[in-house]
C-alpha positions in Angstrom: 5.4 130.8 -111.0 3.5 131.6 -114.2 5.3 130.9 -117.5 4.7 132.1 -121.0 5.1 130.1 -124.2 6.0 132.5 -126.9 6.1 131.6 -130.6 7.0 133.8 -133.6 6.6 132.7 -137.1 9.5 133.6 -139.3 8.0 132.1 -142.5 4.9 130.1 -143.5 5.6 127.6 -146.3 2.3 125.8 -146.3 -0.8 127.5 -144.9 -2.8 124.3 -145.0 -0.3 122.6 -142.7 -0.4 125.6 -140.4 -4.1 125.4 -140.3 -4.0 121.6 -139.5 -1.5 122.2 -136.8 -3.7 125.0 -135.2 -6.7 122.7 -135.3 -4.9 120.2 -133.1 -2.5 122.5 -131.1 -5.2 124.8 -129.6 -7.2 122.1 -127.9 -4.0 120.2 -126.8 -2.5 123.3 -125.2 -5.7 124.4 -123.5 -6.2 120.9 -122.1 -2.7 121.1 -120.7 -3.6 124.2 -118.8 -2.6 126.9 -121.3 -4.5 130.1 -121.8 -4.0 131.9 -125.2 -3.3 135.6 -124.6 -2.0 136.8 -128.0 -2.5 135.5 -131.5 -1.8 137.7 -134.4 0.6 140.1 -136.1 1.9 143.3 -134.4 0.2 146.6 -134.8 3.5 148.3 -134.2 7.1 147.2 -134.0 10.2 149.0 -132.5 13.9 148.4 -132.2 14.4 146.0 -135.1 11.0 144.4 -134.4 9.6 142.2 -137.1 5.9 142.0 -138.2 5.7 138.3 -137.6 2.7 136.3 -136.4 3.2 136.0 -132.6 1.4 133.6 -130.2 1.7 134.0 -126.4 0.2 131.3 -124.1 0.2 131.5 -120.3 0.8 128.4 -118.2 0.8 127.9 -114.5 4.5 127.1 -114.5 7.5 126.4 -116.8 7.1 122.7 -116.0 3.5 122.8 -117.2 4.5 124.5 -120.5 7.2 122.0 -121.1 4.9 119.1 -120.3 2.3 120.5 -122.7 5.0 120.7 -125.4 6.0 117.1 -124.7 2.5 115.7 -124.6 1.3 113.3 -127.2 -1.6 115.5 -128.2 0.8 118.4 -129.0 3.3 116.1 -130.7 0.4 115.1 -133.0 -0.1 118.8 -133.8 3.6 119.1 -134.6 3.5 116.1 -136.9 0.6 117.9 -138.7 2.7 121.0 -139.1 5.4 118.9 -140.8 7.7 121.8 -141.9 4.8 124.1 -142.9 6.4 127.0 -141.0 9.7 128.2 -139.6 9.1 129.3 -136.0 10.9 130.4 -132.9 9.5 128.9 -129.7 10.5 129.6 -126.1 9.1 129.3 -122.6 9.9 132.3 -120.3 9.0 132.4 -116.6 6.8 135.3 -115.5 8.2 138.1 -113.3 
């Protein structure tokens, strides 16, 4: 079953670290089977919605998304981020 990795950025403390993270994370997640569907800020928000940067990545399964997160390539990206942003990340199975 398809799964979606959803990340929202509550705060960016160091844009250079976020850029370094993105440089590594994109290739790592694509190599792990992820397809980026959404990257950006909302055009409209409703019901207490926040205008935070949001990223949605589609994976073939929850297991594939978790394996991508746990991969050495993605862990290297997280080390580059090193506190540069506060984020909420979750993996949600598709309907």
